[in-house]
mmCIF file of the N, C-alpha and C atoms, coordinates in Angstrom:
data_MODEL
# 
_entry.id   MODEL 
# 
loop_
_atom_site.group_PDB 
_atom_site.id 
_atom_site.type_symbol 
_atom_site.label_atom_id 
_atom_site.label_alt_id 
_atom_site.label_comp_id 
_atom_site.label_asym_id 
_atom_site.label_entity_id 
_atom_site.label_seq_id 
_atom_site.pdbx_PDB_ins_code 
_atom_site.Cartn_x 
_atom_site.Cartn_y 
_atom_site.Cartn_z 
_atom_site.occupancy 
_atom_site.B_iso_or_equiv 
_atom_site.pdbx_formal_charge 
_atom_site.auth_seq_id 
_atom_site.auth_comp_id 
_atom_site.auth_asym_id 
_atom_site.auth_atom_id 
_atom_site.pdbx_PDB_model_num 
ATOM 1   N N  . UNK A 1 1  ? 0.756   -0.841 -0.441 1.00 0.00 ? 1  UNK A N  1 
ATOM 2   C CA . UNK A 1 1  ? 0.061   0.004  -0.205 1.00 0.00 ? 1  UNK A CA 1 
ATOM 3   C C  . UNK A 1 1  ? 0.750   1.371  0.027  1.00 0.00 ? 1  UNK A C  1 
ATOM 4   N N  . UNK A 1 2  ? 0.243   1.993  -0.698 1.00 0.00 ? 2  UNK A N  1 
ATOM 5   C CA . UNK A 1 2  ? 1.142   3.153  -1.300 1.00 0.00 ? 2  UNK A CA 1 
ATOM 6   C C  . UNK A 1 2  ? 0.664   4.724  -0.011 1.00 0.00 ? 2  UNK A C  1 
ATOM 7   N N  . UNK A 1 3  ? 1.805   4.859  0.286  1.00 0.00 ? 3  UNK A N  1 
ATOM 8   C CA . UNK A 1 3  ? 1.729   5.722  1.895  1.00 0.00 ? 3  UNK A CA 1 
ATOM 9   C C  . UNK A 1 3  ? 1.035   7.847  0.629  1.00 0.00 ? 3  UNK A C  1 
ATOM 10  N N  . UNK A 1 4  ? 0.183   8.663  1.302  1.00 0.00 ? 4  UNK A N  1 
ATOM 11  C CA . UNK A 1 4  ? -0.278  9.475  0.184  1.00 0.00 ? 4  UNK A CA 1 
ATOM 12  C C  . UNK A 1 4  ? 0.767   10.317 1.255  1.00 0.00 ? 4  UNK A C  1 
ATOM 13  N N  . UNK A 1 5  ? 0.655   11.767 0.393  1.00 0.00 ? 5  UNK A N  1 
ATOM 14  C CA . UNK A 1 5  ? 1.640   12.776 0.664  1.00 0.00 ? 5  UNK A CA 1 
ATOM 15  C C  . UNK A 1 5  ? 0.887   13.222 1.565  1.00 0.00 ? 5  UNK A C  1 
ATOM 16  N N  . UNK A 1 6  ? 1.368   14.106 3.107  1.00 0.00 ? 6  UNK A N  1 
ATOM 17  C CA . UNK A 1 6  ? 0.793   14.140 4.219  1.00 0.00 ? 6  UNK A CA 1 
ATOM 18  C C  . UNK A 1 6  ? -0.186  15.661 3.909  1.00 0.00 ? 6  UNK A C  1 
ATOM 19  N N  . UNK A 1 7  ? 0.555   16.418 3.204  1.00 0.00 ? 7  UNK A N  1 
ATOM 20  C CA . UNK A 1 7  ? -0.754  17.468 2.601  1.00 0.00 ? 7  UNK A CA 1 
ATOM 21  C C  . UNK A 1 7  ? -1.573  17.428 1.630  1.00 0.00 ? 7  UNK A C  1 
ATOM 22  N N  . UNK A 1 8  ? -1.583  15.928 0.883  1.00 0.00 ? 8  UNK A N  1 
ATOM 23  C CA . UNK A 1 8  ? -3.231  15.761 -0.155 1.00 0.00 ? 8  UNK A CA 1 
ATOM 24  C C  . UNK A 1 8  ? -3.775  14.941 0.951  1.00 0.00 ? 8  UNK A C  1 
ATOM 25  N N  . UNK A 1 9  ? -3.348  14.395 2.156  1.00 0.00 ? 9  UNK A N  1 
ATOM 26  C CA . UNK A 1 9  ? -4.364  13.616 3.136  1.00 0.00 ? 9  UNK A CA 1 
ATOM 27  C C  . UNK A 1 9  ? -5.060  14.569 3.842  1.00 0.00 ? 9  UNK A C  1 
ATOM 28  N N  . UNK A 1 10 ? -4.192  15.655 4.148  1.00 0.00 ? 10 UNK A N  1 
ATOM 29  C CA . UNK A 1 10 ? -4.990  16.701 4.732  1.00 0.00 ? 10 UNK A CA 1 
ATOM 30  C C  . UNK A 1 10 ? -6.113  17.402 4.240  1.00 0.00 ? 10 UNK A C  1 
ATOM 31  N N  . UNK A 1 11 ? -5.489  17.608 2.674  1.00 0.00 ? 11 UNK A N  1 
ATOM 32  C CA . UNK A 1 11 ? -6.824  17.748 2.142  1.00 0.00 ? 11 UNK A CA 1 
ATOM 33  C C  . UNK A 1 11 ? -8.024  17.095 1.956  1.00 0.00 ? 11 UNK A C  1 
ATOM 34  N N  . UNK A 1 12 ? -7.752  15.677 1.430  1.00 0.00 ? 12 UNK A N  1 
ATOM 35  C CA . UNK A 1 12 ? -8.936  14.697 1.328  1.00 0.00 ? 12 UNK A CA 1 
ATOM 36  C C  . UNK A 1 12 ? -9.581  15.057 3.020  1.00 0.00 ? 12 UNK A C  1 
ATOM 37  N N  . UNK A 1 13 ? -8.921  14.854 4.303  1.00 0.00 ? 13 UNK A N  1 
ATOM 38  C CA . UNK A 1 13 ? -9.625  14.705 4.831  1.00 0.00 ? 13 UNK A CA 1 
ATOM 39  C C  . UNK A 1 13 ? -10.145 16.447 5.526  1.00 0.00 ? 13 UNK A C  1 
ATOM 40  N N  . UNK A 1 14 ? -10.307 17.628 5.058  1.00 0.00 ? 14 UNK A N  1 
ATOM 41  C CA . UNK A 1 14 ? -10.932 19.019 5.154  1.00 0.00 ? 14 UNK A CA 1 
ATOM 42  C C  . UNK A 1 14 ? -11.888 18.382 3.660  1.00 0.00 ? 14 UNK A C  1 
ATOM 43  N N  . UNK A 1 15 ? -11.459 17.846 3.117  1.00 0.00 ? 15 UNK A N  1 
ATOM 44  C CA . UNK A 1 15 ? -12.908 18.285 2.085  1.00 0.00 ? 15 UNK A CA 1 
ATOM 45  C C  . UNK A 1 15 ? -13.798 17.520 2.266  1.00 0.00 ? 15 UNK A C  1 
ATOM 46  N N  . UNK A 1 16 ? -13.982 16.097 3.182  1.00 0.00 ? 16 UNK A N  1 
ATOM 47  C CA . UNK A 1 16 ? -14.455 15.206 3.007  1.00 0.00 ? 16 UNK A CA 1 
ATOM 48  C C  . UNK A 1 16 ? -15.094 15.356 4.572  1.00 0.00 ? 16 UNK A C  1 
ATOM 49  N N  . UNK A 1 17 ? -14.693 16.014 5.946  1.00 0.00 ? 17 UNK A N  1 
ATOM 50  C CA . UNK A 1 17 ? -15.383 16.488 7.169  1.00 0.00 ? 17 UNK A CA 1 
ATOM 51  C C  . UNK A 1 17 ? -15.877 17.911 6.702  1.00 0.00 ? 17 UNK A C  1 
ATOM 52  N N  . UNK A 1 18 ? -15.421 18.379 5.258  1.00 0.00 ? 18 UNK A N  1 
ATOM 53  C CA . UNK A 1 18 ? -16.318 19.301 4.503  1.00 0.00 ? 18 UNK A CA 1 
ATOM 54  C C  . UNK A 1 18 ? -18.017 19.092 4.231  1.00 0.00 ? 18 UNK A C  1 
ATOM 55  N N  . UNK A 1 19 ? -17.691 17.872 3.483  1.00 0.00 ? 19 UNK A N  1 
ATOM 56  C CA . UNK A 1 19 ? -18.815 17.318 3.216  1.00 0.00 ? 19 UNK A CA 1 
ATOM 57  C C  . UNK A 1 19 ? -20.444 16.651 4.126  1.00 0.00 ? 19 UNK A C  1 
ATOM 58  N N  . UNK A 1 20 ? -19.288 16.081 5.000  1.00 0.00 ? 20 UNK A N  1 
ATOM 59  C CA . UNK A 1 20 ? -19.864 15.538 5.967  1.00 0.00 ? 20 UNK A CA 1 
ATOM 60  C C  . UNK A 1 20 ? -21.308 16.390 6.961  1.00 0.00 ? 20 UNK A C  1 
ATOM 61  N N  . UNK A 1 21 ? -19.712 17.849 7.282  1.00 0.00 ? 21 UNK A N  1 
ATOM 62  C CA . UNK A 1 21 ? -20.605 18.720 7.950  1.00 0.00 ? 21 UNK A CA 1 
ATOM 63  C C  . UNK A 1 21 ? -21.901 19.293 6.863  1.00 0.00 ? 21 UNK A C  1 
ATOM 64  N N  . UNK A 1 22 ? -22.204 19.687 5.996  1.00 0.00 ? 22 UNK A N  1 
ATOM 65  C CA . UNK A 1 22 ? -23.171 20.216 4.526  1.00 0.00 ? 22 UNK A CA 1 
ATOM 66  C C  . UNK A 1 22 ? -24.100 19.075 5.246  1.00 0.00 ? 22 UNK A C  1 
ATOM 67  N N  . UNK A 1 23 ? -23.990 17.128 4.748  1.00 0.00 ? 23 UNK A N  1 
ATOM 68  C CA . UNK A 1 23 ? -24.750 16.662 4.583  1.00 0.00 ? 23 UNK A CA 1 
ATOM 69  C C  . UNK A 1 23 ? -25.582 16.367 6.251  1.00 0.00 ? 23 UNK A C  1 
ATOM 70  N N  . UNK A 1 24 ? -24.948 16.514 7.048  1.00 0.00 ? 24 UNK A N  1 
ATOM 71  C CA . UNK A 1 24 ? -25.539 16.379 8.163  1.00 0.00 ? 24 UNK A CA 1 
ATOM 72  C C  . UNK A 1 24 ? -26.584 17.031 8.933  1.00 0.00 ? 24 UNK A C  1 
ATOM 73  N N  . UNK A 1 25 ? -25.634 18.810 8.527  1.00 0.00 ? 25 UNK A N  1 
ATOM 74  C CA . UNK A 1 25 ? -26.908 20.315 8.067  1.00 0.00 ? 25 UNK A CA 1 
ATOM 75  C C  . UNK A 1 25 ? -28.117 20.178 7.677  1.00 0.00 ? 25 UNK A C  1 
ATOM 76  N N  . UNK A 1 26 ? -28.224 19.006 6.492  1.00 0.00 ? 26 UNK A N  1 
ATOM 77  C CA . UNK A 1 26 ? -29.294 19.342 5.902  1.00 0.00 ? 26 UNK A CA 1 
ATOM 78  C C  . UNK A 1 26 ? -30.335 18.508 5.994  1.00 0.00 ? 26 UNK A C  1 
ATOM 79  N N  . UNK A 1 27 ? -29.982 16.691 6.411  1.00 0.00 ? 27 UNK A N  1 
ATOM 80  C CA . UNK A 1 27 ? -30.003 15.795 6.786  1.00 0.00 ? 27 UNK A CA 1 
ATOM 81  C C  . UNK A 1 27 ? -31.323 16.111 8.356  1.00 0.00 ? 27 UNK A C  1 
ATOM 82  N N  . UNK A 1 28 ? -30.758 16.610 9.366  1.00 0.00 ? 28 UNK A N  1 
ATOM 83  C CA . UNK A 1 28 ? -30.745 17.042 10.611 1.00 0.00 ? 28 UNK A CA 1 
ATOM 84  C C  . UNK A 1 28 ? -32.155 17.873 10.672 1.00 0.00 ? 28 UNK A C  1 
ATOM 85  N N  . UNK A 1 29 ? -33.141 17.573 10.582 1.00 0.00 ? 29 UNK A N  1 
ATOM 86  C CA . UNK A 1 29 ? -34.508 18.933 10.762 1.00 0.00 ? 29 UNK A CA 1 
ATOM 87  C C  . UNK A 1 29 ? -34.449 19.458 12.224 1.00 0.00 ? 29 UNK A C  1 
ATOM 88  N N  . UNK A 1 30 ? -34.450 20.620 12.130 1.00 0.00 ? 30 UNK A N  1 
ATOM 89  C CA . UNK A 1 30 ? -34.642 20.896 13.172 1.00 0.00 ? 30 UNK A CA 1 
ATOM 90  C C  . UNK A 1 30 ? -35.820 21.630 13.934 1.00 0.00 ? 30 UNK A C  1 
ATOM 91  N N  . UNK A 1 31 ? -35.918 20.805 14.902 1.00 0.00 ? 31 UNK A N  1 
ATOM 92  C CA . UNK A 1 31 ? -37.128 20.427 15.786 1.00 0.00 ? 31 UNK A CA 1 
ATOM 93  C C  . UNK A 1 31 ? -37.298 21.749 16.645 1.00 0.00 ? 31 UNK A C  1 
ATOM 94  N N  . UNK A 1 32 ? -38.874 21.733 16.539 1.00 0.00 ? 32 UNK A N  1 
ATOM 95  C CA . UNK A 1 32 ? -39.247 23.012 17.068 1.00 0.00 ? 32 UNK A CA 1 
ATOM 96  C C  . UNK A 1 32 ? -39.120 23.006 18.695 1.00 0.00 ? 32 UNK A C  1 
ATOM 97  N N  . UNK A 1 33 ? -39.072 23.891 19.321 1.00 0.00 ? 33 UNK A N  1 
ATOM 98  C CA . UNK A 1 33 ? -38.952 24.194 21.222 1.00 0.00 ? 33 UNK A CA 1 
ATOM 99  C C  . UNK A 1 33 ? -40.582 23.386 21.728 1.00 0.00 ? 33 UNK A C  1 
ATOM 100 N N  . UNK A 1 34 ? -40.327 22.010 22.344 1.00 0.00 ? 34 UNK A N  1 
ATOM 101 C CA . UNK A 1 34 ? -41.866 21.426 23.120 1.00 0.00 ? 34 UNK A CA 1 
ATOM 102 C C  . UNK A 1 34 ? -41.234 21.620 24.244 1.00 0.00 ? 34 UNK A C  1 
ATOM 103 N N  . UNK A 1 35 ? -41.020 23.031 25.266 1.00 0.00 ? 35 UNK A N  1 
ATOM 104 C CA . UNK A 1 35 ? -41.092 23.427 26.394 1.00 0.00 ? 35 UNK A CA 1 
ATOM 105 C C  . UNK A 1 35 ? -42.179 22.978 27.211 1.00 0.00 ? 35 UNK A C  1 
ATOM 106 N N  . UNK A 1 36 ? -43.111 23.003 26.746 1.00 0.00 ? 36 UNK A N  1 
ATOM 107 C CA . UNK A 1 36 ? -44.523 22.477 28.120 1.00 0.00 ? 36 UNK A CA 1 
ATOM 108 C C  . UNK A 1 36 ? -44.463 21.562 28.576 1.00 0.00 ? 36 UNK A C  1 
ATOM 109 N N  . UNK A 1 37 ? -43.694 20.372 28.316 1.00 0.00 ? 37 UNK A N  1 
ATOM 110 C CA . UNK A 1 37 ? -43.304 19.267 28.660 1.00 0.00 ? 37 UNK A CA 1 
ATOM 111 C C  . UNK A 1 37 ? -43.851 19.188 29.912 1.00 0.00 ? 37 UNK A C  1 
ATOM 112 N N  . UNK A 1 38 ? -42.448 20.110 30.698 1.00 0.00 ? 38 UNK A N  1 
ATOM 113 C CA . UNK A 1 38 ? -42.468 19.781 31.862 1.00 0.00 ? 38 UNK A CA 1 
ATOM 114 C C  . UNK A 1 38 ? -43.241 20.547 33.208 1.00 0.00 ? 38 UNK A C  1 
ATOM 115 N N  . UNK A 1 39 ? -43.685 21.167 32.217 1.00 0.00 ? 39 UNK A N  1 
ATOM 116 C CA . UNK A 1 39 ? -45.157 22.189 33.084 1.00 0.00 ? 39 UNK A CA 1 
ATOM 117 C C  . UNK A 1 39 ? -46.238 21.897 33.271 1.00 0.00 ? 39 UNK A C  1 
ATOM 118 N N  . UNK A 1 40 ? -46.808 20.993 32.260 1.00 0.00 ? 40 UNK A N  1 
ATOM 119 C CA . UNK A 1 40 ? -47.822 20.369 32.392 1.00 0.00 ? 40 UNK A CA 1 
ATOM 120 C C  . UNK A 1 40 ? -47.473 18.912 33.377 1.00 0.00 ? 40 UNK A C  1 
ATOM 121 N N  . UNK A 1 41 ? -46.221 18.368 33.161 1.00 0.00 ? 41 UNK A N  1 
ATOM 122 C CA . UNK A 1 41 ? -46.274 17.720 34.106 1.00 0.00 ? 41 UNK A CA 1 
ATOM 123 C C  . UNK A 1 41 ? -46.853 17.907 35.727 1.00 0.00 ? 41 UNK A C  1 
ATOM 124 N N  . UNK A 1 42 ? -45.744 19.304 36.054 1.00 0.00 ? 42 UNK A N  1 
ATOM 125 C CA . UNK A 1 42 ? -45.602 19.914 37.762 1.00 0.00 ? 42 UNK A CA 1 
ATOM 126 C C  . UNK A 1 42 ? -47.046 20.090 37.760 1.00 0.00 ? 42 UNK A C  1 
ATOM 127 N N  . UNK A 1 43 ? -47.835 20.778 36.793 1.00 0.00 ? 43 UNK A N  1 
ATOM 128 C CA . UNK A 1 43 ? -49.214 21.340 37.321 1.00 0.00 ? 43 UNK A CA 1 
ATOM 129 C C  . UNK A 1 43 ? -50.113 20.300 37.424 1.00 0.00 ? 43 UNK A C  1 
ATOM 130 N N  . UNK A 1 44 ? -49.817 18.721 36.291 1.00 0.00 ? 44 UNK A N  1 
ATOM 131 C CA . UNK A 1 44 ? -50.758 17.659 36.681 1.00 0.00 ? 44 UNK A CA 1 
ATOM 132 C C  . UNK A 1 44 ? -50.196 17.156 37.997 1.00 0.00 ? 44 UNK A C  1 
ATOM 133 N N  . UNK A 1 45 ? -49.318 16.753 38.614 1.00 0.00 ? 45 UNK A N  1 
ATOM 134 C CA . UNK A 1 45 ? -49.004 16.799 40.369 1.00 0.00 ? 45 UNK A CA 1 
ATOM 135 C C  . UNK A 1 45 ? -49.102 17.297 41.058 1.00 0.00 ? 45 UNK A C  1 
ATOM 136 N N  . UNK A 1 46 ? -49.590 19.168 40.564 1.00 0.00 ? 46 UNK A N  1 
ATOM 137 C CA . UNK A 1 46 ? -50.209 20.233 41.748 1.00 0.00 ? 46 UNK A CA 1 
ATOM 138 C C  . UNK A 1 46 ? -51.949 19.586 41.871 1.00 0.00 ? 46 UNK A C  1 
ATOM 139 N N  . UNK A 1 47 ? -52.181 19.063 40.586 1.00 0.00 ? 47 UNK A N  1 
ATOM 140 C CA . UNK A 1 47 ? -53.360 18.570 40.709 1.00 0.00 ? 47 UNK A CA 1 
ATOM 141 C C  . UNK A 1 47 ? -54.358 17.517 41.407 1.00 0.00 ? 47 UNK A C  1 
ATOM 142 N N  . UNK A 1 48 ? -53.292 16.608 41.159 1.00 0.00 ? 48 UNK A N  1 
ATOM 143 C CA . UNK A 1 48 ? -53.157 15.501 42.283 1.00 0.00 ? 48 UNK A CA 1 
ATOM 144 C C  . UNK A 1 48 ? -52.753 15.642 43.326 1.00 0.00 ? 48 UNK A C  1 
ATOM 145 N N  . UNK A 1 49 ? -52.300 16.358 43.916 1.00 0.00 ? 49 UNK A N  1 
ATOM 146 C CA . UNK A 1 49 ? -51.686 16.783 45.051 1.00 0.00 ? 49 UNK A CA 1 
ATOM 147 C C  . UNK A 1 49 ? -53.040 17.614 46.148 1.00 0.00 ? 49 UNK A C  1 
ATOM 148 N N  . UNK A 1 50 ? -53.597 18.561 45.336 1.00 0.00 ? 50 UNK A N  1 
ATOM 149 C CA . UNK A 1 50 ? -54.746 18.786 45.467 1.00 0.00 ? 50 UNK A CA 1 
ATOM 150 C C  . UNK A 1 50 ? -56.039 18.034 46.271 1.00 0.00 ? 50 UNK A C  1 
ATOM 151 N N  . UNK A 1 51 ? -55.890 17.043 45.235 1.00 0.00 ? 51 UNK A N  1 
ATOM 152 C CA . UNK A 1 51 ? -56.729 16.465 44.993 1.00 0.00 ? 51 UNK A CA 1 
ATOM 153 C C  . UNK A 1 51 ? -56.881 15.092 46.042 1.00 0.00 ? 51 UNK A C  1 
ATOM 154 N N  . UNK A 1 52 ? -55.449 15.072 46.493 1.00 0.00 ? 52 UNK A N  1 
ATOM 155 C CA . UNK A 1 52 ? -55.192 13.491 47.477 1.00 0.00 ? 52 UNK A CA 1 
ATOM 156 C C  . UNK A 1 52 ? -55.098 14.412 48.827 1.00 0.00 ? 52 UNK A C  1 
ATOM 157 N N  . UNK A 1 53 ? -54.666 15.408 48.744 1.00 0.00 ? 53 UNK A N  1 
ATOM 158 C CA . UNK A 1 53 ? -54.051 16.260 50.026 1.00 0.00 ? 53 UNK A CA 1 
ATOM 159 C C  . UNK A 1 53 ? -54.911 18.130 50.236 1.00 0.00 ? 53 UNK A C  1 
ATOM 160 N N  . UNK A 1 54 ? -56.228 17.894 49.966 1.00 0.00 ? 54 UNK A N  1 
ATOM 161 C CA . UNK A 1 54 ? -56.149 19.676 49.971 1.00 0.00 ? 54 UNK A CA 1 
ATOM 162 C C  . UNK A 1 54 ? -55.329 20.829 50.791 1.00 0.00 ? 54 UNK A C  1 
ATOM 163 N N  . UNK A 1 55 ? -55.455 19.378 52.105 1.00 0.00 ? 55 UNK A N  1 
ATOM 164 C CA . UNK A 1 55 ? -54.940 20.780 53.344 1.00 0.00 ? 55 UNK A CA 1 
ATOM 165 C C  . UNK A 1 55 ? -53.074 21.247 52.711 1.00 0.00 ? 55 UNK A C  1 
ATOM 166 N N  . UNK A 1 56 ? -52.351 20.853 52.050 1.00 0.00 ? 56 UNK A N  1 
ATOM 167 C CA . UNK A 1 56 ? -51.798 20.615 51.699 1.00 0.00 ? 56 UNK A CA 1 
ATOM 168 C C  . UNK A 1 56 ? -51.088 21.600 50.366 1.00 0.00 ? 56 UNK A C  1 
ATOM 169 N N  . UNK A 1 57 ? -52.304 21.378 49.834 1.00 0.00 ? 57 UNK A N  1 
ATOM 170 C CA . UNK A 1 57 ? -52.331 22.406 48.244 1.00 0.00 ? 57 UNK A CA 1 
ATOM 171 C C  . UNK A 1 57 ? -52.209 23.704 48.753 1.00 0.00 ? 57 UNK A C  1 
ATOM 172 N N  . UNK A 1 58 ? -51.707 24.499 49.774 1.00 0.00 ? 58 UNK A N  1 
ATOM 173 C CA . UNK A 1 58 ? -51.454 25.810 50.035 1.00 0.00 ? 58 UNK A CA 1 
ATOM 174 C C  . UNK A 1 58 ? -50.139 26.051 49.637 1.00 0.00 ? 58 UNK A C  1 
ATOM 175 N N  . UNK A 1 59 ? -49.390 24.770 50.372 1.00 0.00 ? 59 UNK A N  1 
ATOM 176 C CA . UNK A 1 59 ? -47.820 25.150 49.916 1.00 0.00 ? 59 UNK A CA 1 
ATOM 177 C C  . UNK A 1 59 ? -47.652 24.026 48.550 1.00 0.00 ? 59 UNK A C  1 
ATOM 178 N N  . UNK A 1 60 ? -48.734 23.400 48.207 1.00 0.00 ? 60 UNK A N  1 
ATOM 179 C CA . UNK A 1 60 ? -48.025 22.677 46.755 1.00 0.00 ? 60 UNK A CA 1 
ATOM 180 C C  . UNK A 1 60 ? -47.508 23.819 45.354 1.00 0.00 ? 60 UNK A C  1 
ATOM 181 N N  . UNK A 1 61 ? -48.840 24.460 45.496 1.00 0.00 ? 61 UNK A N  1 
ATOM 182 C CA . UNK A 1 61 ? -48.938 24.967 44.509 1.00 0.00 ? 61 UNK A CA 1 
ATOM 183 C C  . UNK A 1 61 ? -47.954 26.495 44.167 1.00 0.00 ? 61 UNK A C  1 
ATOM 184 N N  . UNK A 1 62 ? -47.480 27.242 45.352 1.00 0.00 ? 62 UNK A N  1 
ATOM 185 C CA . UNK A 1 62 ? -46.381 28.015 44.905 1.00 0.00 ? 62 UNK A CA 1 
ATOM 186 C C  . UNK A 1 62 ? -44.931 27.733 45.050 1.00 0.00 ? 62 UNK A C  1 
ATOM 187 N N  . UNK A 1 63 ? -44.909 25.952 45.113 1.00 0.00 ? 63 UNK A N  1 
ATOM 188 C CA . UNK A 1 63 ? -43.629 25.717 45.154 1.00 0.00 ? 63 UNK A CA 1 
ATOM 189 C C  . UNK A 1 63 ? -43.165 25.083 43.491 1.00 0.00 ? 63 UNK A C  1 
ATOM 190 N N  . UNK A 1 64 ? -45.062 24.820 42.803 1.00 0.00 ? 64 UNK A N  1 
ATOM 191 C CA . UNK A 1 64 ? -44.961 24.753 41.878 1.00 0.00 ? 64 UNK A CA 1 
ATOM 192 C C  . UNK A 1 64 ? -44.571 25.605 40.955 1.00 0.00 ? 64 UNK A C  1 
ATOM 193 N N  . UNK A 1 65 ? -45.532 26.847 41.450 1.00 0.00 ? 65 UNK A N  1 
ATOM 194 C CA . UNK A 1 65 ? -45.115 27.851 40.847 1.00 0.00 ? 65 UNK A CA 1 
ATOM 195 C C  . UNK A 1 65 ? -43.412 28.805 40.310 1.00 0.00 ? 65 UNK A C  1 
ATOM 196 N N  . UNK A 1 66 ? -42.739 27.987 41.580 1.00 0.00 ? 66 UNK A N  1 
ATOM 197 C CA . UNK A 1 66 ? -41.381 28.786 41.351 1.00 0.00 ? 66 UNK A CA 1 
ATOM 198 C C  . UNK A 1 66 ? -40.603 27.133 40.749 1.00 0.00 ? 66 UNK A C  1 
ATOM 199 N N  . UNK A 1 67 ? -40.940 26.430 40.762 1.00 0.00 ? 67 UNK A N  1 
ATOM 200 C CA . UNK A 1 67 ? -40.211 25.254 40.272 1.00 0.00 ? 67 UNK A CA 1 
ATOM 201 C C  . UNK A 1 67 ? -40.506 25.603 38.610 1.00 0.00 ? 67 UNK A C  1 
ATOM 202 N N  . UNK A 1 68 ? -41.629 25.971 38.130 1.00 0.00 ? 68 UNK A N  1 
ATOM 203 C CA . UNK A 1 68 ? -42.009 26.131 36.912 1.00 0.00 ? 68 UNK A CA 1 
ATOM 204 C C  . UNK A 1 68 ? -41.055 27.733 35.832 1.00 0.00 ? 68 UNK A C  1 
ATOM 205 N N  . UNK A 1 69 ? -41.167 28.518 37.541 1.00 0.00 ? 69 UNK A N  1 
ATOM 206 C CA . UNK A 1 69 ? -40.309 30.182 37.016 1.00 0.00 ? 69 UNK A CA 1 
ATOM 207 C C  . UNK A 1 69 ? -38.977 29.625 37.075 1.00 0.00 ? 69 UNK A C  1 
ATOM 208 N N  . UNK A 1 70 ? -38.018 28.995 37.337 1.00 0.00 ? 70 UNK A N  1 
ATOM 209 C CA . UNK A 1 70 ? -37.059 28.471 37.846 1.00 0.00 ? 70 UNK A CA 1 
ATOM 210 C C  . UNK A 1 70 ? -36.652 27.629 36.600 1.00 0.00 ? 70 UNK A C  1 
ATOM 211 N N  . UNK A 1 71 ? -37.473 26.425 35.800 1.00 0.00 ? 71 UNK A N  1 
ATOM 212 C CA . UNK A 1 71 ? -37.182 25.941 35.078 1.00 0.00 ? 71 UNK A CA 1 
ATOM 213 C C  . UNK A 1 71 ? -37.098 26.848 33.348 1.00 0.00 ? 71 UNK A C  1 
ATOM 214 N N  . UNK A 1 72 ? -38.453 27.353 33.323 1.00 0.00 ? 72 UNK A N  1 
ATOM 215 C CA . UNK A 1 72 ? -38.491 28.598 32.545 1.00 0.00 ? 72 UNK A CA 1 
ATOM 216 C C  . UNK A 1 72 ? -37.559 29.719 32.218 1.00 0.00 ? 72 UNK A C  1 
ATOM 217 N N  . UNK A 1 73 ? -36.541 29.975 33.247 1.00 0.00 ? 73 UNK A N  1 
ATOM 218 C CA . UNK A 1 73 ? -35.218 30.337 33.049 1.00 0.00 ? 73 UNK A CA 1 
ATOM 219 C C  . UNK A 1 73 ? -34.583 30.304 32.487 1.00 0.00 ? 73 UNK A C  1 
ATOM 220 N N  . UNK A 1 74 ? -34.368 28.663 33.136 1.00 0.00 ? 74 UNK A N  1 
ATOM 221 C CA . UNK A 1 74 ? -33.096 28.180 32.727 1.00 0.00 ? 74 UNK A CA 1 
ATOM 222 C C  . UNK A 1 74 ? -33.090 27.654 31.375 1.00 0.00 ? 74 UNK A C  1 
ATOM 223 N N  . UNK A 1 75 ? -34.243 27.550 31.198 1.00 0.00 ? 75 UNK A N  1 
ATOM 224 C CA . UNK A 1 75 ? -34.106 26.555 29.294 1.00 0.00 ? 75 UNK A CA 1 
ATOM 225 C C  . UNK A 1 75 ? -33.675 28.317 28.732 1.00 0.00 ? 75 UNK A C  1 
ATOM 226 N N  . UNK A 1 76 ? -34.236 29.195 29.365 1.00 0.00 ? 76 UNK A N  1 
ATOM 227 C CA . UNK A 1 76 ? -34.018 30.618 28.178 1.00 0.00 ? 76 UNK A CA 1 
ATOM 228 C C  . UNK A 1 76 ? -32.515 30.953 27.796 1.00 0.00 ? 76 UNK A C  1 
ATOM 229 N N  . UNK A 1 77 ? -31.729 30.209 28.922 1.00 0.00 ? 77 UNK A N  1 
ATOM 230 C CA . UNK A 1 77 ? -30.655 30.877 28.952 1.00 0.00 ? 77 UNK A CA 1 
ATOM 231 C C  . UNK A 1 77 ? -29.783 29.685 28.503 1.00 0.00 ? 77 UNK A C  1 
ATOM 232 N N  . UNK A 1 78 ? -30.005 28.401 27.421 1.00 0.00 ? 78 UNK A N  1 
ATOM 233 C CA . UNK A 1 78 ? -29.320 28.052 27.312 1.00 0.00 ? 78 UNK A CA 1 
ATOM 234 C C  . UNK A 1 78 ? -30.227 27.686 25.059 1.00 0.00 ? 78 UNK A C  1 
# 
């Protein structure tokens, strides 16, 4: 097996990497941000908590609101 010139090998490497990047960029569809999942889950847990232990609802809903706000703030920064 013959050895390739290092410059030629680097050029081939660069071209293959560039073609692969273009291929992957075109192939991967942009996914819409679906950020409502955790919010819906926490609200559903609040509803269940209120239904099972109405006396604890006064503590559950502020905690859920704080969790959702913190999640939205952290999600918005990424």
